[in-house]
C-alpha positions as CSV (number, residue, x, y, z in Angstrom):
1,X,17.3,-60.5,32.5
2,X,14.6,-59.3,34.3
3,X,15.4,-55.4,33.1
4,X,15.1,-57.5,29.0
5,X,11.7,-59.2,29.5
6,X,9.7,-56.3,31.3
7,X,10.9,-54.3,28.3
8,X,10.0,-57.0,25.3
9,X,6.7,-57.1,27.3
10,X,5.7,-53.3,26.9
11,X,7.2,-53.4,23.5
12,X,4.5,-56.5,21.9
13,X,2.0,-54.2,24.6
14,X,2.4,-50.8,22.7
15,X,1.8,-53.5,19.1
16,X,-0.7,-54.3,20.1
17,X,-2.4,-51.2,20.6
18,X,-1.3,-49.4,17.6
19,X,-2.5,-52.0,16.3
20,X,-5.4,-51.9,17.5
21,X,-6.0,-47.7,17.2
22,X,-4.8,-47.9,13.7
23,X,-2.4,-46.0,13.8
24,X,0.2,-45.5,11.7
25,X,-1.4,-47.9,8.5
26,X,-2.0,-47.2,4.9
27,X,-6.1,-48.1,6.5
28,X,-5.6,-44.9,8.6
29,X,-8.5,-43.1,7.7
30,X,-10.1,-44.5,5.0
31,X,-14.0,-44.5,4.5
32,X,-14.1,-47.9,3.1
33,X,-12.5,-50.1,6.2
34,X,-16.3,-49.6,7.6
35,X,-17.6,-50.9,4.1
36,X,-16.6,-54.9,3.5
37,X,-16.9,-53.9,-0.2
38,X,-16.9,-57.9,-1.4
39,X,-20.0,-58.5,0.8
40,X,-22.3,-56.0,-0.8
41,X,-24.0,-56.6,-4.9
42,X,-25.0,-53.0,-6.2
43,X,-27.5,-53.7,-9.0
44,X,-27.8,-50.7,-11.4
45,X,-31.0,-50.2,-13.2
46,X,-30.4,-48.0,-16.6
47,X,-32.4,-47.8,-19.2
48,X,-33.3,-49.1,-23.3
49,X,-29.8,-50.3,-25.5
50,X,-30.4,-47.4,-27.6
51,X,-30.7,-44.3,-25.8
52,X,-27.5,-42.9,-22.9
53,X,-29.3,-43.9,-19.7
54,X,-27.9,-47.7,-20.7
55,X,-24.1,-46.6,-21.4
56,X,-23.8,-44.5,-18.8
57,X,-25.4,-46.4,-16.0
58,X,-22.6,-49.1,-17.7
59,X,-19.8,-47.1,-16.3
60,X,-21.2,-46.1,-13.1
61,X,-22.0,-50.4,-12.9
62,X,-17.8,-50.5,-13.9
63,X,-16.7,-48.1,-11.3
64,X,-18.7,-50.1,-8.3
65,X,-16.8,-53.4,-9.6
66,X,-13.3,-51.9,-9.8
67,X,-13.9,-50.3,-6.2
68,X,-14.7,-53.8,-5.1
69,X,-18.7,-54.3,-5.0
70,X,-20.6,-57.6,-6.7
71,X,-22.0,-55.4,-9.7
72,X,-24.5,-55.2,-12.1
73,X,-26.0,-53.3,-14.8
74,X,-29.5,-53.6,-16.1
75,X,-31.2,-53.2,-18.9
76,X,-34.8,-51.2,-18.3
77,X,-37.5,-49.3,-19.4
78,X,-36.2,-46.8,-17.7
79,X,-37.8,-43.9,-15.6
80,X,-41.1,-45.3,-14.9
81,X,-39.7,-48.4,-14.1
82,X,-36.2,-47.6,-12.4
83,X,-38.9,-45.5,-9.7
84,X,-41.6,-49.2,-9.4
85,X,-37.8,-51.3,-9.2
86,X,-36.2,-48.9,-6.2
87,X,-39.3,-48.7,-4.7
88,X,-39.5,-53.0,-4.1
89,X,-36.4,-53.5,-3.5
90,X,-35.5,-55.1,-6.9
91,X,-32.0,-52.5,-7.5
92,X,-29.2,-50.8,-5.5
93,X,-28.7,-47.6,-7.9
94,X,-31.7,-46.5,-10.7
95,X,-30.9,-44.2,-13.4
96,X,-34.6,-41.1,-13.7
97,X,-35.3,-37.9,-14.5
98,X,-36.3,-35.7,-11.6
99,X,-39.9,-34.8,-12.6
100,X,-40.7,-38.4,-13.3
101,X,-39.8,-39.0,-9.4
102,X,-41.0,-35.4,-8.3
103,X,-44.7,-36.8,-9.3
104,X,-44.2,-40.3,-7.7
105,X,-43.1,-38.3,-4.2
106,X,-45.9,-35.9,-4.4
107,X,-48.5,-37.9,-6.3
108,X,-49.2,-36.0,-8.8
109,X,-49.5,-36.2,-12.3
110,X,-48.9,-39.5,-13.8
111,X,-48.8,-40.9,-9.9
112,X,-52.2,-39.4,-9.3
113,X,-53.9,-41.0,-7.0
114,X,-51.4,-43.6,-6.2
115,X,-49.8,-44.2,-3.1
116,X,-46.6,-41.2,-2.3
117,X,-43.3,-42.8,-3.2
118,X,-42.1,-40.7,-0.5
119,X,-39.8,-43.7,0.3
120,X,-37.6,-42.5,-2.8
121,X,-33.9,-41.0,-2.2
122,X,-31.8,-39.3,-3.9
123,X,-27.7,-40.0,-4.3
124,X,-26.8,-37.8,-6.8
125,X,-27.3,-36.0,-9.8
126,X,-26.4,-36.4,-12.7
127,X,-26.9,-34.2,-16.4
128,X,-30.3,-32.6,-17.7
129,X,-32.0,-34.7,-20.2
130,X,-32.9,-32.4,-22.9
131,X,-36.3,-32.2,-24.9
132,X,-36.2,-34.0,-28.3
133,X,-38.9,-33.5,-30.4
134,X,-37.7,-35.0,-34.3
135,X,-39.4,-35.0,-37.1
136,X,-37.7,-35.3,-40.4
137,X,-38.0,-32.4,-43.9
138,X,-40.3,-34.4,-45.3
139,X,-42.5,-33.8,-42.8
140,X,-43.2,-30.8,-43.9
141,X,-43.3,-29.9,-39.3
142,X,-42.2,-27.0,-38.4
143,X,-44.4,-25.6,-35.6
144,X,-45.8,-28.1,-32.5
145,X,-49.1,-26.7,-33.7
146,X,-48.3,-28.4,-37.1
147,X,-48.6,-31.6,-35.0
148,X,-52.2,-31.8,-35.2
149,X,-53.4,-34.5,-36.6
150,X,-50.0,-36.6,-37.1
151,X,-48.7,-39.6,-35.8
152,X,-47.0,-39.0,-32.8
153,X,-44.8,-41.6,-30.8
154,X,-44.9,-40.3,-27.1
155,X,-43.2,-42.6,-25.4
156,X,-43.6,-46.0,-23.7
157,X,-47.2,-45.7,-21.2
158,X,-46.1,-43.5,-18.1
159,X,-42.2,-43.5,-19.1
160,X,-40.0,-40.1,-18.3
161,X,-40.5,-39.4,-21.6
162,X,-44.2,-39.9,-22.1
163,X,-45.2,-37.9,-18.9
164,X,-43.1,-35.2,-21.3
165,X,-45.3,-35.4,-23.5
166,X,-48.2,-35.2,-22.2
167,X,-47.0,-32.0,-20.2
168,X,-45.5,-30.5,-23.4
169,X,-49.0,-31.2,-25.5
170,X,-51.0,-29.7,-22.6
171,X,-48.2,-26.0,-22.3
172,X,-49.2,-25.8,-25.8
173,X,-52.7,-26.1,-25.2
174,X,-53.5,-29.1,-26.8
175,X,-54.4,-32.9,-25.6
176,X,-53.4,-36.4,-27.5
177,X,-56.4,-36.8,-29.0
178,X,-55.5,-33.9,-30.6
179,X,-52.9,-36.2,-32.8
180,X,-52.4,-39.6,-33.3
181,X,-50.7,-41.4,-30.3
182,X,-48.8,-44.0,-29.9
183,X,-47.3,-45.0,-26.8
184,X,-43.9,-46.6,-29.0
185,X,-40.4,-45.9,-26.5
186,X,-38.6,-43.6,-28.9
187,X,-36.2,-46.1,-30.4
188,X,-39.7,-47.7,-31.8
189,X,-41.1,-45.0,-33.6
190,X,-37.7,-43.9,-34.8
191,X,-37.0,-46.6,-36.5
192,X,-40.6,-46.4,-37.2
193,X,-40.0,-42.6,-38.7
194,X,-37.7,-44.2,-41.8
195,X,-40.1,-46.7,-42.9
196,X,-42.8,-43.4,-43.3
197,X,-45.4,-45.0,-40.2
198,X,-44.3,-42.2,-37.8
199,X,-44.7,-38.4,-38.7
200,X,-43.7,-37.0,-34.5
201,X,-41.0,-38.5,-31.8
202,X,-40.7,-37.3,-29.2
203,X,-36.7,-38.1,-27.2
204,X,-36.3,-36.3,-23.7
205,X,-32.7,-37.7,-23.3
206,X,-28.9,-35.6,-23.6
207,X,-28.0,-34.4,-26.7
208,X,-26.3,-36.6,-29.2
209,X,-28.6,-39.4,-28.7
210,X,-27.3,-42.0,-31.0
211,X,-31.0,-43.3,-32.2
212,X,-31.6,-39.6,-33.6
213,X,-27.9,-39.5,-34.9
214,X,-29.0,-42.9,-36.6
215,X,-32.0,-41.1,-38.3
216,X,-29.8,-38.5,-39.5
217,X,-27.8,-40.4,-41.7
218,X,-31.0,-41.8,-44.0
219,X,-33.2,-38.8,-43.4
220,X,-33.4,-34.7,-42.8
221,X,-33.5,-34.5,-39.5
222,X,-35.9,-31.7,-38.2
223,X,-36.4,-30.4,-34.6
224,X,-39.8,-29.1,-33.0
225,X,-39.0,-26.1,-31.1
226,X,-40.8,-26.0,-27.4
227,X,-40.6,-22.1,-27.4
228,X,-42.5,-18.6,-26.1
229,X,-45.8,-18.5,-24.6
230,X,-45.3,-22.9,-24.8
231,X,-42.2,-22.2,-22.7
232,X,-43.2,-19.8,-19.9
233,X,-46.2,-21.6,-19.6
234,X,-44.7,-25.0,-19.1
235,X,-41.8,-23.5,-16.4
236,X,-44.0,-21.9,-15.0
237,X,-46.6,-24.5,-14.2
238,X,-43.9,-27.0,-13.6
239,X,-40.4,-26.0,-12.2
240,X,-38.1,-28.5,-12.9
241,X,-38.2,-27.9,-16.2
242,X,-35.4,-25.5,-18.1
243,X,-34.7,-23.7,-20.9
244,X,-32.3,-25.0,-23.0
245,X,-30.9,-25.5,-26.5
246,X,-30.7,-27.9,-29.0
247,X,-27.5,-26.5,-30.6
248,X,-27.3,-27.1,-34.3
249,X,-24.1,-28.9,-34.2
250,X,-24.4,-31.7,-32.9
251,X,-27.3,-33.1,-35.2
252,X,-26.0,-31.2,-38.5
253,X,-29.8,-29.1,-38.2
254,X,-30.2,-25.7,-40.3
255,X,-29.9,-24.0,-37.0
256,X,-30.3,-24.0,-32.8
257,X,-33.7,-25.4,-32.1
258,X,-35.3,-23.9,-27.9
259,X,-36.5,-26.4,-25.7
260,X,-36.7,-27.3,-22.8
261,X,-34.9,-30.0,-20.5
262,X,-34.8,-31.9,-16.7
263,X,-32.0,-33.5,-14.7
264,X,-31.4,-36.8,-14.4
265,X,-30.6,-38.5,-11.0
266,X,-29.5,-40.8,-9.5
267,X,-31.8,-42.3,-7.4
268,X,-31.1,-45.1,-3.8
269,X,-32.5,-47.9,-2.3
270,X,-33.2,-46.5,0.9
271,X,-32.0,-49.6,2.3
272,X,-27.9,-49.3,1.6
273,X,-26.1,-48.3,4.5
274,X,-24.8,-44.7,5.3
275,X,-21.4,-45.7,5.0
276,X,-22.1,-48.0,1.6
277,X,-23.3,-44.1,0.2
278,X,-20.9,-42.2,1.2
279,X,-18.4,-44.8,-0.1
280,X,-19.8,-45.1,-3.3
281,X,-19.9,-41.3,-4.0
282,X,-15.9,-40.8,-3.1
283,X,-15.5,-43.3,-5.9
284,X,-17.5,-42.0,-8.6
285,X,-16.7,-38.4,-7.7
286,X,-12.2,-40.3,-7.8
287,X,-10.4,-39.1,-10.0
288,X,-10.4,-42.4,-12.1
289,X,-14.6,-43.1,-11.2
290,X,-15.0,-39.4,-13.1
291,X,-13.1,-40.4,-16.0
292,X,-14.3,-44.2,-16.1
293,X,-17.6,-42.3,-16.4
294,X,-16.7,-39.4,-18.5
295,X,-15.6,-42.5,-21.0
296,X,-18.9,-43.7,-21.5
297,X,-20.6,-40.6,-23.2
298,X,-19.7,-36.8,-23.9
299,X,-22.9,-35.3,-21.8
300,X,-21.7,-37.5,-18.9
301,X,-17.9,-36.0,-19.3
302,X,-19.2,-32.2,-19.6
303,X,-22.3,-32.7,-16.9
304,X,-21.2,-34.6,-14.0
305,X,-19.4,-33.0,-11.6
306,X,-19.2,-32.5,-8.1
307,X,-19.7,-29.3,-8.2
308,X,-23.5,-29.8,-9.5
309,X,-24.1,-32.6,-7.9
310,X,-27.5,-31.8,-6.4
311,X,-28.8,-30.0,-9.6
312,X,-32.6,-31.4,-9.7
313,X,-32.4,-32.6,-6.3
314,X,-31.9,-29.4,-3.4
315,X,-35.2,-27.6,-3.3
316,X,-37.6,-30.6,-4.6
317,X,-39.3,-32.9,-2.2
318,X,-36.6,-35.6,-3.3
319,X,-35.1,-36.3,0.0
320,X,-31.4,-37.4,0.2
321,X,-30.2,-40.4,1.2
322,X,-28.7,-39.7,4.6
323,X,-25.2,-41.3,3.3
324,X,-24.8,-38.6,0.3
325,X,-26.4,-35.3,2.5
326,X,-23.3,-36.6,4.9
327,X,-20.9,-37.2,1.8
328,X,-22.1,-33.3,0.6
329,X,-21.7,-31.7,4.0
330,X,-18.8,-32.6,3.9
331,X,-17.6,-32.0,0.9
332,X,-18.8,-28.7,1.7
333,X,-21.2,-28.4,-0.8
334,X,-24.4,-29.1,1.1
335,X,-24.3,-26.9,4.3
């Protein structure tokens, strides 16, 4: 009897020790064991409902929700507003253009004279935002010089689009004084183009932008190129720009258009724990996560992948969140 009791005690003790060590259970080695997802609320800051940020940001929020976090996706004015919102604790994740983020961190350009935003942290590279300077065939505008004296929608003040417009005017040896500039979002500018109240709209977005496609149903679209010396000056002074191409079949134009592009990145709150950021990245780059994100837009499906996760971040002044840094080191993406 005594021998049997001793055996039973040993069995119970062994079971307790195994449970305490996590041995043999379904949760063994699971990263999310360190994160109580149900207690975390992740707000994803996107962009205007007319643009590409909104559906893709919504897909990220959907993945977050499917992982068990509380979440919401919020429409915003895009990059400029998103940077401020992250810095003031109004969101946890935010899509932004890397050029604007770099300006905020280093305190130049639109952020000249403002405190450097050294608390900004990057989580992942997303897709290239292509500078699409849209006009119509009946405007007669073919080159950037033709914009002189024309009505131009350059984006909301200090938005990512507007910052691009300012730099591209500069690269072409021009300024806003050379045109009739309106600080309109590209959705508003394109609406006015339909009514003949605007001649040109700056649309810095992923290719296949819905508002440009809609314009093409009533007008013959033409893109103003960024090329030659202007492109050389732009990329030399602002190396976060790269040469890009708008293929003719994207919007049914007469030919391909040479232009510039800048990467979008996902910002993350500095206050999110390393474990949560690591866990979120595992969810985003999982097969199911990439499938959900890719279903939101062709650009997301084509461009968002683990092997290009550091585009627009690596080699810049923008710091990775420590949780993201650990994730990319574990995956062999970051040495």
